N, C-alpha and C positions, 0 to 999 in steps of 0.2 A: 667645527662643533656644527653649522652654518649647513653646510653641504650632506651630514651627517641626519638632519633634520628633515632635508629637504625629499633625502634619500626614501625614507621613514614614510615620510606626506607619499613618496608617487607610490611607495610598495603595497601602502594602504588603500591606496584608489581604486590600483590593479587589481586587488584581492575582491573588494568591493564591485566591480563592475565586473571580472568572471562571476560573480558568486551571488549577482545578479542577472547576465546572462546563461549560467547553469536552470537556476533557476526559472527563466523565462523558456527556455530549452526545453524541459524539464513537459511545464506548462503545453505548449504546445505541440509536443510527440505525446501524453497522456488522451489530445484530445480524436473522438474515433471510438470503434467498437472492438471491445478486447474479452475472444472467447476463452474458460476458466481449463485449463485442460490437465490439472491437477489441482488438487489440494489435500495436505496433509495437515492430520492433525497430533499433535504431540501430547500428553500428560505423561505429568511425572509428578508424586505422589510418596514417598517413606521409600527411596530409593529406585521405584521401580520407573518405569516406563513405558507405556502406550503408546502405537501411534496406530493413526486407520485413515483410510482414505475418505475422508468428509463425500465422493459425487459416488452414488452408485454404477454398474452397467446401466446406461440410457438415460443416466443423468445429461443435465448440461448444466450449465451459465453463464449469463454474458452477461458484461457493464459494460454501456455506451455512457462517456466523459465530452461534453458538453463546455463549450468557449463560454457560460455565464458561469460556471460554476456550478451547475448543474448536474446530476447522474441517471441514468434507469436502471437498474437488476432488472436481469429479468431470472428465473431460476426456473427450469422444466425437466419435469418430471414425468412418471409415466400417469401418476396421477392426475396431472395439466402442469399450466405455468403461473408460476406467484411472481406477483414486479412489485417490485420499491422502486420510493424516487430520494432522490436527498439533494447534499451540495460536498462540493467536495473542494478542497485550494491543499495546495503542495508548498512545505516550508524547508526546506534546505534536502536531505533524502529524504521526507518524512511528510504521506499526504493522510489527508484526514479527510473520512467521509464521514459524514453525519447524515444519519437516517431516523423515522421514528423513535427509536431507541436509547437518541447518542450518537454522540460524536465518537472516535476508533480513530486511532493513531497508527498506521502502518510503515513499518521501510521500508522503500524501494528498495529492492537490494539487483535489482536487474530494469532500464529501460531505454527499449530505441525501440525501432522503425516495425520491430518484426517482433519482439519479449519485452514482457510487463510481469513481473516477479513482485512480492509484497511477500511480509513477513508481519505477521502480529505478534507480538507476546503481551503475558498478564500472569500475577504470582496471585495468590491471597494464604488464606488459609481457613480450612472449617474441621468439624469434626473427629479429623485425621489425622490432621498437623497441615505443615505445610504443603504448598505448591504451587508449580510452575504450569503452563500452556503454552503452547505458539500454533502458530497456524498459518501453515507456508502455499501462499497460492502463486499459481504458478498461469501463464497466460498465453493466448498469441493472440497477435489483431485480427481479425475480420476479414 
């Protein structure tokens, strides 16, 4: 019985260290500038789904994540640039980005040296009934 407790304690310690290491690795990988190359918006309501690209031809967006937990996003359009700043933090497979509009939590679908893919989901109800939406952002290292 004592050896079983020792084994379980060792397994818990290894899992805790590996989860902390994974989060630390993600925090290191995210640092730098990422360029959005695809942003897809999906909206579902009443059994119908609408899907569209959120970047028009000639538009780009980029995010720069700093090691002090801040980020800058710049949206480049034909009408000019729009810049915003905020804070970011990672917890497990989620990144929370907080700007002037408040926090938004994104699921990290992929994060490596070259690609950073996120999904934001939300749901609610309006005068037309319940709805759900997702925004899928695919970024590449600049």
